C-alpha positions, -999 to +999 in steps of 0.1 A: -319-507-128-316-496-162-316-522-189-284-527-205-283-523-247-280-558-253-315-562-236-326-531-257-313-551-287-338-582-276-368-559-269-365-548-305-358-572-322-389-593-302-411-557-314-404-560-351-407-600-351-443-591-334-452-570-363-445-593-386-452-626-374-482-635-343-464-660-331-423-653-321-401-679-307-365-676-294-357-694-323-366-668-343-350-640-326-320-657-326-321-660-366-323-626-368-298-615-346-272-638-357-269-649-325-263-688-309-293-702-291-274-704-256-269-668-255-304-663-268-312-689-240-297-668-216-309-630-225-347-648-227-341-659-192-331-624-177-354-604-197-383-625-183-371-625-150-370-586-156-404-585-160-397-572-197-409-605-216-439-634-210-428-670-223-456-685-228-463-726-223-460-728-262-425-712-265-441-681-278-428-648-264-443-620-255-438-581-248-451-569-216-463-531-210-430-522-197-411-543-225-431-532-253-423-493-237-384-500-244-389-518-274-409-489-289-386-463-278-358-482-293-375-486-325-381-450-327-348-440-319-339-464-350-360-460-375-360-417-371-320-413-368-317-439-399-340-414-418-317-388-407-288-401-414-303-413-454-312-379-451-275-362-451-261-384-477-251-417-460-263-451-476-291-467-459-271-496-450-245-481-432-270-452-416-290-482-404-256-501-388-252-461-372-284-460-357-282-493-342-254-480-322-265-444-315-299-454-305-281-469-273-266-438-259-283-410-274-299-389-244-338-383-248-332-345-247-304-349-274-332-376-295-366-350-287-344-324-306-328-342-336-369-356-337-379-324-339-355-308-363-361-339-390-400-324-384 
């Protein structure tokens, strides 16, 4: 079963937060994404059931290998697409916003071609 765009966004946020802080909690994810506690709690339950995250007894959230693979794929798309749009003259804030939407729908083949072109 393919993961939904919202799930990808949660995984990407957990990845980014875990690079900044050794301990990531659901409340941190909610604050970073601007989502309510019930929404985050529901999403964490789904991601846990699908095997993308582990929620430890102390509330810490860790990505499983499959969750980390998806998060890294989306994060790479985000950074490459943002940089490419900025290079084209798009203001950084708009480029990051647009990249966030594009990163979830672009095919692997198209992204590979964009990445190759930018190098």
